[in-house]
PQR file of N, CA, C, O and H, with PARSE charges and radii, in Angstrom:
ATOM      1  N   MET A   1      11.933  44.150 -32.230 -0.4000 1.5000
ATOM      2  CA  MET A   1      12.135  42.737 -32.558 -0.0000 2.0000
ATOM      3  C   MET A   1      13.626  42.452 -32.681  0.5500 1.7000
ATOM      4  O   MET A   1      14.373  43.269 -33.222 -0.5500 1.4000
ATOM      5  N   VAL A   2      14.055  41.320 -32.192 -0.4000 1.5000
ATOM      6  CA  VAL A   2      15.461  40.934 -32.242 -0.0000 2.0000
ATOM      7  C   VAL A   2      15.758  40.357 -33.618  0.5500 1.7000
ATOM      8  O   VAL A   2      15.009  39.531 -34.141 -0.5500 1.4000
ATOM      9  H   VAL A   2      13.449  40.657 -31.753  0.4000 1.0000
ATOM     10  N   GLU A   3      16.855  40.805 -34.187 -0.4000 1.5000
ATOM     11  CA  GLU A   3      17.254  40.301 -35.503 -0.0000 2.0000
ATOM     12  C   GLU A   3      17.738  38.858 -35.360  0.5500 1.7000
ATOM     13  O   GLU A   3      18.289  38.486 -34.325 -0.5500 1.4000
ATOM     14  H   GLU A   3      17.463  41.476 -33.762  0.4000 1.0000
ATOM     15  N   PRO A   4      17.529  38.041 -36.407 -0.5600 1.5000
ATOM     16  CA  PRO A   4      17.948  36.632 -36.323  0.2800 2.0000
ATOM     17  C   PRO A   4      19.427  36.452 -35.999  0.5500 1.7000
ATOM     18  O   PRO A   4      19.783  35.549 -35.242 -0.5500 1.4000
ATOM     19  N   SER A   5      20.297  37.296 -36.559 -0.4000 1.5000
ATOM     20  CA  SER A   5      21.725  37.137 -36.274 -0.0000 2.0000
ATOM     21  C   SER A   5      22.023  37.458 -34.814  0.5500 1.7000
ATOM     22  O   SER A   5      22.872  36.813 -34.199 -0.5500 1.4000
ATOM     23  H   SER A   5      20.009  38.030 -37.174  0.4000 1.0000
ATOM     24  N   SER A   6      21.339  38.437 -34.261 -0.4000 1.5000
ATOM     25  CA  SER A   6      21.524  38.773 -32.848 -0.0000 2.0000
ATOM     26  C   SER A   6      21.031  37.629 -31.968  0.5500 1.7000
ATOM     27  O   SER A   6      21.657  37.306 -30.959 -0.5500 1.4000
ATOM     28  H   SER A   6      20.649  38.961 -34.760  0.4000 1.0000
ATOM     29  N   TRP A   7      19.920  37.022 -32.347 -0.4000 1.5000
ATOM     30  CA  TRP A   7      19.365  35.906 -31.588 -0.0000 2.0000
ATOM     31  C   TRP A   7      20.331  34.728 -31.582  0.5500 1.7000
ATOM     32  O   TRP A   7      20.514  34.075 -30.555 -0.5500 1.4000
ATOM     33  H   TRP A   7      19.412  37.284 -33.167  0.4000 1.0000
ATOM     34  N   ARG A   8      20.949  34.459 -32.732 -0.4000 1.5000
ATOM     35  CA  ARG A   8      21.938  33.382 -32.803 -0.0000 2.0000
ATOM     36  C   ARG A   8      23.120  33.673 -31.893  0.5500 1.7000
ATOM     37  O   ARG A   8      23.650  32.774 -31.241 -0.5500 1.4000
ATOM     38  H   ARG A   8      20.800  34.990 -33.566  0.4000 1.0000
ATOM     39  N   ASN A   9      23.531  34.946 -31.852 -0.4000 1.5000
ATOM     40  CA  ASN A   9      24.645  35.323 -30.969 -0.0000 2.0000
ATOM     41  C   ASN A   9      24.278  35.090 -29.504  0.5500 1.7000
ATOM     42  O   ASN A   9      25.091  34.600 -28.721 -0.5500 1.4000
ATOM     43  H   ASN A   9      23.100  35.676 -32.382  0.4000 1.0000
ATOM     44  N   VAL A  10      23.054  35.444 -29.149 -0.4000 1.5000
ATOM     45  CA  VAL A  10      22.593  35.250 -27.774 -0.0000 2.0000
ATOM     46  C   VAL A  10      22.580  33.758 -27.439  0.5500 1.7000
ATOM     47  O   VAL A  10      23.049  33.357 -26.374 -0.5500 1.4000
ATOM     48  H   VAL A  10      22.393  35.842 -29.786  0.4000 1.0000
ATOM     49  N   LEU A  11      22.051  32.947 -28.333 -0.4000 1.5000
ATOM     50  CA  LEU A  11      22.021  31.503 -28.099 -0.0000 2.0000
ATOM     51  C   LEU A  11      23.425  30.929 -27.986  0.5500 1.7000
ATOM     52  O   LEU A  11      23.690  30.073 -27.143 -0.5500 1.4000
ATOM     53  H   LEU A  11      21.670  33.272 -29.199  0.4000 1.0000
ATOM     54  N   TYR A  12      24.320  31.406 -28.839 -0.4000 1.5000
ATOM     55  CA  TYR A  12      25.709  30.936 -28.807 -0.0000 2.0000
ATOM     56  C   TYR A  12      26.349  31.268 -27.465  0.5500 1.7000
ATOM     57  O   TYR A  12      27.000  30.416 -26.862 -0.5500 1.4000
ATOM     58  H   TYR A  12      24.105  32.102 -29.524  0.4000 1.0000
ATOM     59  N   LEU A  13      26.170  32.497 -26.995 -0.4000 1.5000
ATOM     60  CA  LEU A  13      26.749  32.910 -25.715 -0.0000 2.0000
ATOM     61  C   LEU A  13      26.144  32.117 -24.558  0.5500 1.7000
ATOM     62  O   LEU A  13      26.859  31.686 -23.654 -0.5500 1.4000
ATOM     63  H   LEU A  13      25.640  33.189 -27.485  0.4000 1.0000
ATOM     64  N   ARG A  14      24.835  31.930 -24.591 -0.4000 1.5000
ATOM     65  CA  ARG A  14      24.183  31.166 -23.519 -0.0000 2.0000
ATOM     66  C   ARG A  14      24.693  29.733 -23.488  0.5500 1.7000
ATOM     67  O   ARG A  14      24.949  29.182 -22.418 -0.5500 1.4000
ATOM     68  H   ARG A  14      24.254  32.281 -25.325  0.4000 1.0000
ATOM     69  N   HIS A  15      24.840  29.136 -24.659 -0.4000 1.5000
ATOM     70  CA  HIS A  15      25.337  27.759 -24.721 -0.0000 2.0000
ATOM     71  C   HIS A  15      26.751  27.675 -24.160  0.5500 1.7000
ATOM     72  O   HIS A  15      27.049  26.773 -23.377 -0.5500 1.4000
ATOM     73  H   HIS A  15      24.632  29.584 -25.528  0.4000 1.0000
ATOM     74  N   ASN A  16      27.615  28.589 -24.542 -0.4000 1.5000
ATOM     75  CA  ASN A  16      29.001  28.571 -24.058 -0.0000 2.0000
ATOM     76  C   ASN A  16      29.073  28.800 -22.559  0.5500 1.7000
ATOM     77  O   ASN A  16      29.846  28.139 -21.867 -0.5500 1.4000
ATOM     78  H   ASN A  16      27.373  29.322 -25.178  0.4000 1.0000
ATOM     79  N   LEU A  17      28.277  29.729 -22.053 -0.4000 1.5000
ATOM     80  CA  LEU A  17      28.275  29.987 -20.612 -0.0000 2.0000
ATOM     81  C   LEU A  17      27.753  28.767 -19.861  0.5500 1.7000
ATOM     82  O   LEU A  17      28.285  28.418 -18.807 -0.5500 1.4000
ATOM     83  H   LEU A  17      27.649  30.267 -22.616  0.4000 1.0000
ATOM     84  N   ASN A  18      26.722  28.118 -20.387 -0.4000 1.5000
ATOM     85  CA  ASN A  18      26.198  26.916 -19.738 -0.0000 2.0000
ATOM     86  C   ASN A  18      27.233  25.800 -19.755  0.5500 1.7000
ATOM     87  O   ASN A  18      27.388  25.085 -18.765 -0.5500 1.4000
ATOM     88  H   ASN A  18      26.290  28.401 -21.243  0.4000 1.0000
ATOM     89  N   ALA A  19      27.940  25.643 -20.862 -0.4000 1.5000
ATOM     90  CA  ALA A  19      28.971  24.608 -20.948 -0.0000 2.0000
ATOM     91  C   ALA A  19      30.084  24.877 -19.942  0.5500 1.7000
ATOM     92  O   ALA A  19      30.599  23.950 -19.316 -0.5500 1.4000
ATOM     93  H   ALA A  19      27.814  26.224 -21.666  0.4000 1.0000
ATOM     94  N   GLN A  20      30.452  26.143 -19.788 -0.4000 1.5000
ATOM     95  CA  GLN A  20      31.489  26.491 -18.812 -0.0000 2.0000
ATOM     96  C   GLN A  20      31.006  26.217 -17.398  0.5500 1.7000
ATOM     97  O   GLN A  20      31.766  25.728 -16.562 -0.5500 1.4000
ATOM     98  H   GLN A  20      30.034  26.896 -20.296  0.4000 1.0000
ATOM     99  N   ALA A  21      29.739  26.530 -17.129 -0.4000 1.5000
ATOM    100  CA  ALA A  21      29.186  26.290 -15.789 -0.0000 2.0000
ATOM    101  C   ALA A  21      29.159  24.794 -15.483  0.5500 1.7000
ATOM    102  O   ALA A  21      29.503  24.380 -14.375 -0.5500 1.4000
ATOM    103  H   ALA A  21      29.122  26.927 -17.808  0.4000 1.0000
ATOM    104  N   VAL A  22      28.755  23.992 -16.448 -0.4000 1.5000
ATOM    105  CA  VAL A  22      28.709  22.539 -16.253 -0.0000 2.0000
ATOM    106  C   VAL A  22      30.116  21.999 -16.013  0.5500 1.7000
ATOM    107  O   VAL A  22      30.317  21.167 -15.128 -0.5500 1.4000
ATOM    108  H   VAL A  22      28.476  24.328 -17.347  0.4000 1.0000
ATOM    109  N   ALA A  23      31.083  22.461 -16.788 -0.4000 1.5000
ATOM    110  CA  ALA A  23      32.470  22.007 -16.614 -0.0000 2.0000
ATOM    111  C   ALA A  23      32.985  22.378 -15.227  0.5500 1.7000
ATOM    112  O   ALA A  23      33.685  21.593 -14.587 -0.5500 1.4000
ATOM    113  H   ALA A  23      30.920  23.137 -17.507  0.4000 1.0000
ATOM    114  N   SER A  24      32.638  23.567 -14.774 -0.4000 1.5000
ATOM    115  CA  SER A  24      33.061  24.007 -13.445 -0.0000 2.0000
ATOM    116  C   SER A  24      32.432  23.129 -12.365  0.5500 1.7000
ATOM    117  O   SER A  24      33.099  22.752 -11.401 -0.5500 1.4000
ATOM    118  H   SER A  24      32.070  24.204 -15.295  0.4000 1.0000
ATOM    119  N   LEU A  25      31.157  22.808 -12.527 -0.4000 1.5000
ATOM    120  CA  LEU A  25      30.478  21.958 -11.551 -0.0000 2.0000
ATOM    121  C   LEU A  25      31.065  20.557 -11.525  0.5500 1.7000
ATOM    122  O   LEU A  25      31.158  19.947 -10.460 -0.5500 1.4000
ATOM    123  H   LEU A  25      30.616  23.115 -13.310  0.4000 1.0000
ATOM    124  N   ARG A  26      31.459  20.043 -12.675 -0.4000 1.5000
ATOM    125  CA  ARG A  26      32.076  18.711 -12.710 -0.0000 2.0000
ATOM    126  C   ARG A  26      33.379  18.707 -11.926  0.5500 1.7000
ATOM    127  O   ARG A  26      33.673  17.751 -11.209 -0.5500 1.4000
ATOM    128  H   ARG A  26      31.384  20.539 -13.540  0.4000 1.0000
ATOM    129  N   GLY A  27      34.159  19.771 -12.060 -0.4000 1.5000
ATOM    130  CA  GLY A  27      35.399  19.882 -11.285 -0.0000 2.0000
ATOM    131  C   GLY A  27      35.123  19.929  -9.799  0.5500 1.7000
ATOM    132  O   GLY A  27      35.826  19.302  -9.007 -0.5500 1.4000
ATOM    133  H   GLY A  27      33.920  20.548 -12.643  0.4000 1.0000
ATOM    134  N   GLU A  28      34.095  20.676  -9.420 -0.4000 1.5000
ATOM    135  CA  GLU A  28      33.703  20.762  -8.009 -0.0000 2.0000
ATOM    136  C   GLU A  28      33.239  19.397  -7.503  0.5500 1.7000
ATOM    137  O   GLU A  28      33.559  19.005  -6.380 -0.5500 1.4000
ATOM    138  H   GLU A  28      33.523  21.185 -10.064  0.4000 1.0000
ATOM    139  N   LEU A  29      32.494  18.683  -8.322 -0.4000 1.5000
ATOM    140  CA  LEU A  29      32.012  17.363  -7.924 -0.0000 2.0000
ATOM    141  C   LEU A  29      33.179  16.415  -7.683  0.5500 1.7000
ATOM    142  O   LEU A  29      33.159  15.644  -6.725 -0.5500 1.4000
ATOM    143  H   LEU A  29      32.234  19.001  -9.234  0.4000 1.0000
ATOM    144  N   ASP A  30      34.186  16.462  -8.532 -0.4000 1.5000
ATOM    145  CA  ASP A  30      35.369  15.619  -8.331 -0.0000 2.0000
ATOM    146  C   ASP A  30      36.039  15.933  -7.001  0.5500 1.7000
ATOM    147  O   ASP A  30      36.443  15.026  -6.274 -0.5500 1.4000
ATOM    148  H   ASP A  30      34.202  17.089  -9.311  0.4000 1.0000
ATOM    149  N   THR A  31      36.157  17.216  -6.687 -0.4000 1.5000
ATOM    150  CA  THR A  31      36.770  17.637  -5.422 -0.0000 2.0000
ATOM    151  C   THR A  31      35.947  17.156  -4.232  0.5500 1.7000
ATOM    152  O   THR A  31      36.493  16.655  -3.249 -0.5500 1.4000
ATOM    153  H   THR A  31      35.829  17.953  -7.278  0.4000 1.0000
ATOM    154  N   ILE A  32      34.640  17.310  -4.328 -0.4000 1.5000
ATOM    155  CA  ILE A  32      33.754  16.877  -3.235 -0.0000 2.0000
ATOM    156  C   ILE A  32      33.843  15.367  -3.048  0.5500 1.7000
ATOM    157  O   ILE A  32      33.919  14.882  -1.919 -0.5500 1.4000
ATOM    158  H   ILE A  32      34.195  17.717  -5.127  0.4000 1.0000
ATOM    159  N   ASN A  33      33.833  14.624  -4.148 -0.4000 1.5000
ATOM    160  CA  ASN A  33      33.937  13.163  -4.047 -0.0000 2.0000
ATOM    161  C   ASN A  33      35.236  12.744  -3.380  0.5500 1.7000
ATOM    162  O   ASN A  33      35.241  11.830  -2.556 -0.5500 1.4000
ATOM    163  H   ASN A  33      33.772  15.018  -5.065  0.4000 1.0000
ATOM    164  N   THR A  34      36.334  13.399  -3.725 -0.4000 1.5000
ATOM    165  CA  THR A  34      37.626  13.090  -3.113 -0.0000 2.0000
ATOM    166  C   THR A  34      37.590  13.384  -1.618  0.5500 1.7000
ATOM    167  O   THR A  34      38.073  12.592  -0.809 -0.5500 1.4000
ATOM    168  H   THR A  34      36.330  14.142  -4.395  0.4000 1.0000
ATOM    169  N   ASP A  35      37.012  14.531  -1.258 -0.4000 1.5000
ATOM    170  CA  ASP A  35      36.917  14.899   0.158 -0.0000 2.0000
ATOM    171  C   ASP A  35      36.043  13.916   0.936  0.5500 1.7000
ATOM    172  O   ASP A  35      36.380  13.536   2.057 -0.5500 1.4000
ATOM    173  H   ASP A  35      36.619  15.174  -1.916  0.4000 1.0000
ATOM    174  N   VAL A  36      34.933  13.510   0.348 -0.4000 1.5000
ATOM    175  CA  VAL A  36      34.033  12.566   1.021 -0.0000 2.0000
ATOM    176  C   VAL A  36      34.727  11.226   1.203  0.5500 1.7000
ATOM    177  O   VAL A  36      34.611  10.608   2.261 -0.5500 1.4000
ATOM    178  H   VAL A  36      34.659  13.820  -0.563  0.4000 1.0000
ATOM    179  N   ASP A  37      35.448  10.768   0.182 -0.4000 1.5000
ATOM    180  CA  ASP A  37      36.185   9.511   0.306 -0.0000 2.0000
ATOM    181  C   ASP A  37      37.194   9.572   1.454  0.5500 1.7000
ATOM    182  O   ASP A  37      37.336   8.612   2.211 -0.5500 1.4000
ATOM    183  H   ASP A  37      35.543  11.271  -0.677  0.4000 1.0000
ATOM    184  N   SER A  38      37.888  10.693   1.579 -0.4000 1.5000
ATOM    185  CA  SER A  38      38.855  10.858   2.674 -0.0000 2.0000
ATOM    186  C   SER A  38      38.157  10.839   4.029  0.5500 1.7000
ATOM    187  O   SER A  38      38.647  10.223   4.976 -0.5500 1.4000
ATOM    188  H   SER A  38      37.774  11.473   0.964  0.4000 1.0000
ATOM    189  N   LEU A  39      37.030  11.504   4.120 -0.4000 1.5000
ATOM    190  CA  LEU A  39      36.280  11.523   5.383 -0.0000 2.0000
ATOM    191  C   LEU A  39      35.777  10.138   5.754  0.5500 1.7000
ATOM    192  O   LEU A  39      35.828   9.752   6.922 -0.5500 1.4000
ATOM    193  H   LEU A  39      36.632  12.005   3.351  0.4000 1.0000
ATOM    194  N   VAL A  40      35.295   9.389   4.776 -0.4000 1.5000
ATOM    195  CA  VAL A  40      34.805   8.032   5.047 -0.0000 2.0000
ATOM    196  C   VAL A  40      35.951   7.156   5.549  0.5500 1.7000
ATOM    197  O   VAL A  40      35.772   6.390   6.496 -0.5500 1.4000
ATOM    198  H   VAL A  40      35.253   9.703   3.827  0.4000 1.0000
ATOM    199  N   ARG A  41      37.119   7.260   4.928 -0.4000 1.5000
ATOM    200  CA  ARG A  41      38.269   6.473   5.389 -0.0000 2.0000
ATOM    201  C   ARG A  41      38.647   6.860   6.816  0.5500 1.7000
ATOM    202  O   ARG A  41      38.953   5.987   7.629 -0.5500 1.4000
ATOM    203  H   ARG A  41      37.264   7.883   4.159  0.4000 1.0000
ATOM    204  N   ALA A  42      38.629   8.147   7.130 -0.4000 1.5000
ATOM    205  CA  ALA A  42      38.962   8.602   8.483 -0.0000 2.0000
ATOM    206  C   ALA A  42      37.935   8.081   9.486  0.5500 1.7000
ATOM    207  O   ALA A  42      38.297   7.673  10.590 -0.5500 1.4000
ATOM    208  H   ALA A  42      38.380   8.855   6.470  0.4000 1.0000
ATOM    209  N   MET A  43      36.659   8.094   9.106 -0.4000 1.5000
ATOM    210  CA  MET A  43      35.621   7.575   9.998 -0.0000 2.0000
ATOM    211  C   MET A  43      35.788   6.076  10.219  0.5500 1.7000
ATOM    212  O   MET A  43      35.638   5.594  11.342 -0.5500 1.4000
ATOM    213  H   MET A  43      36.365   8.425   8.210  0.4000 1.0000
ATOM    214  N   GLN A  44      36.096   5.341   9.160 -0.4000 1.5000
ATOM    215  CA  GLN A  44      36.293   3.896   9.294 -0.0000 2.0000
ATOM    216  C   GLN A  44      37.471   3.594  10.212  0.5500 1.7000
ATOM    217  O   GLN A  44      37.420   2.659  11.011 -0.5500 1.4000
ATOM    218  H   GLN A  44      36.218   5.733   8.248  0.4000 1.0000
ATOM    219  N   GLN A  45      38.523   4.381  10.097 -0.4000 1.5000
ATOM    220  CA  GLN A  45      39.684   4.192  10.966 -0.0000 2.0000
ATOM    221  C   GLN A  45      39.324   4.494  12.418  0.5500 1.7000
ATOM    222  O   GLN A  45      39.724   3.765  13.326 -0.5500 1.4000
ATOM    223  H   GLN A  45      38.565   5.141   9.448  0.4000 1.0000
ATOM    224  N   ALA A  46      38.573   5.565  12.635 -0.4000 1.5000
ATOM    225  CA  ALA A  46      38.169   5.920  14.000 -0.0000 2.0000
ATOM    226  C   ALA A  46      37.263   4.844  14.597  0.5500 1.7000
ATOM    227  O   ALA A  46      37.386   4.516  15.777 -0.5500 1.4000
ATOM    228  H   ALA A  46      38.248   6.157  11.897  0.4000 1.0000
ATOM    229  N   ILE A  47      36.360   4.295  13.793 -0.4000 1.5000
ATOM    230  CA  ILE A  47      35.467   3.239  14.273 -0.0000 2.0000
ATOM    231  C   ILE A  47      36.273   1.996  14.639  0.5500 1.7000
ATOM    232  O   ILE A  47      36.021   1.369  15.668 -0.5500 1.4000
ATOM    233  H   ILE A  47      36.260   4.562  12.835  0.4000 1.0000
ATOM    234  N   ALA A  48      37.241   1.642  13.797 -0.4000 1.5000
ATOM    235  CA  ALA A  48      38.080   0.476  14.084 -0.0000 2.0000
ATOM    236  C   ALA A  48      38.864   0.677  15.377  0.5500 1.7000
ATOM    237  O   ALA A  48      38.986  -0.251  16.177 -0.5500 1.4000
ATOM    238  H   ALA A  48      37.446   2.151  12.962  0.4000 1.0000
ATOM    239  N   GLU A  49      39.393   1.875  15.588 -0.4000 1.5000
ATOM    240  CA  GLU A  49      40.129   2.157  16.821 -0.0000 2.0000
ATOM    241  C   GLU A  49      39.203   2.074  18.025  0.5500 1.7000
ATOM    242  O   GLU A  49      39.592   1.549  19.068 -0.5500 1.4000
ATOM    243  H   GLU A  49      39.294   2.628  14.939  0.4000 1.0000
ATOM    244  N   SER A  50      37.997   2.579  17.896 -0.4000 1.5000
ATOM    245  CA  SER A  50      37.020   2.507  18.989 -0.0000 2.0000
ATOM    246  C   SER A  50      36.670   1.066  19.304  0.5500 1.7000
ATOM    247  O   SER A  50      36.585   0.678  20.469 -0.5500 1.4000
ATOM    248  H   SER A  50      37.681   3.006  17.048  0.4000 1.0000
ATOM    249  N   ASP A  51      36.464   0.265  18.251 -0.4000 1.5000
ATOM    250  CA  ASP A  51      36.151  -1.154  18.459 -0.0000 2.0000
ATOM    251  C   ASP A  51      37.292  -1.862  19.186  0.5500 1.7000
ATOM    252  O   ASP A  51      37.051  -2.676  20.078 -0.5500 1.4000
ATOM    253  H   ASP A  51      36.533   0.580  17.305  0.4000 1.0000
ATOM    254  N   ARG A  52      38.532  -1.555  18.807 -0.4000 1.5000
ATOM    255  CA  ARG A  52      39.684  -2.173  19.485 -0.0000 2.0000
ATOM    256  C   ARG A  52      39.727  -1.756  20.956  0.5500 1.7000
ATOM    257  O   ARG A  52      39.986  -2.581  21.832 -0.5500 1.4000
ATOM    258  H   ARG A  52      38.728  -0.894  18.082  0.4000 1.0000
ATOM    259  N   PHE A  53      39.476  -0.495  21.217 -0.4000 1.5000
ATOM    260  CA  PHE A  53      39.485   0.018  22.587 -0.0000 2.0000
ATOM    261  C   PHE A  53      38.406  -0.667  23.421  0.5500 1.7000
ATOM    262  O   PHE A  53      38.662  -1.092  24.548 -0.5500 1.4000
ATOM    263  H   PHE A  53      39.265   0.175  20.505  0.4000 1.0000
ATOM    264  N   ILE A  54      37.209  -0.771  22.869 -0.4000 1.5000
ATOM    265  CA  ILE A  54      36.111  -1.411  23.602 -0.0000 2.0000
ATOM    266  C   ILE A  54      36.441  -2.870  23.873  0.5500 1.7000
ATOM    267  O   ILE A  54      36.217  -3.370  24.976 -0.5500 1.4000
ATOM    268  H   ILE A  54      37.002  -0.426  21.954  0.4000 1.0000
ATOM    269  N   ALA A  55      36.973  -3.553  22.863 -0.4000 1.5000
ATOM    270  CA  ALA A  55      37.348  -4.972  23.043 -0.0000 2.0000
ATOM    271  C   ALA A  55      38.413  -5.103  24.126  0.5500 1.7000
ATOM    272  O   ALA A  55      38.376  -6.031  24.933 -0.5500 1.4000
ATOM    273  H   ALA A  55      37.155  -3.147  21.968  0.4000 1.0000
ATOM    274  N   GLU A  56      39.359  -4.173  24.138 -0.4000 1.5000
ATOM    275  CA  GLU A  56      40.411  -4.203  25.161 -0.0000 2.0000
ATOM    276  C   GLU A  56      39.838  -3.963  26.542  0.5500 1.7000
ATOM    277  O   GLU A  56      40.260  -4.609  27.502 -0.5500 1.4000
ATOM    278  H   GLU A  56      39.390  -3.419  23.482  0.4000 1.0000
ATOM    279  N   MET A  57      38.899  -3.062  26.666 -0.4000 1.5000
ATOM    280  CA  MET A  57      38.288  -2.753  27.957 -0.0000 2.0000
ATOM    281  C   MET A  57      37.460  -3.935  28.460  0.5500 1.7000
ATOM    282  O   MET A  57      37.332  -4.131  29.668 -0.5500 1.4000
ATOM    283  H   MET A  57      38.557  -2.537  25.887  0.4000 1.0000
ATOM    284  N   ARG A  58      36.906  -4.709  27.553 -0.4000 1.5000
ATOM    285  CA  ARG A  58      36.120  -5.879  27.945 -0.0000 2.0000
ATOM    286  C   ARG A  58      37.008  -7.081  28.224  0.5500 1.7000
ATOM    287  O   ARG A  58      36.522  -8.119  28.672 -0.5500 1.4000
ATOM    288  H   ARG A  58      37.010  -4.549  26.572  0.4000 1.0000
ATOM    289  N   GLY A  59      38.291  -6.955  27.967 -0.4000 1.5000
ATOM    290  CA  GLY A  59      39.222  -8.027  28.227 -0.0000 2.0000
ATOM    291  C   GLY A  59      39.233  -9.098  27.146  0.5500 1.7000
ATOM    292  O   GLY A  59      39.619 -10.241  27.392 -0.5500 1.4000
ATOM    293  H   GLY A  59      38.686  -6.112  27.602  0.4000 1.0000
ATOM    294  N   GLN A  60      38.818  -8.728  25.986 -0.4000 1.5000
ATOM    295  CA  GLN A  60      38.777  -9.705  24.883 -0.0000 2.0000
ATOM    296  C   GLN A  60      40.046  -9.684  24.089  0.5500 1.7000
ATOM    297  O   GLN A  60      40.185 -10.439  23.127 -0.5500 1.4000
ATOM    298  H   GLN A  60      38.504  -7.800  25.786  0.4000 1.0000
TER
END
């Protein structure tokens, strides 16, 4: 049987490790969001350039 003090230590360690994992994931999420925003801007720019090219080819 696990002693109550040992059980508290296990719970404390699990809580701290989970908090660290969550904090790490939040940092990763911020990085991913920044990368996605950059990709969306690049795609919007490419679409605008394509639209201009098509309009130019149609003589508009």
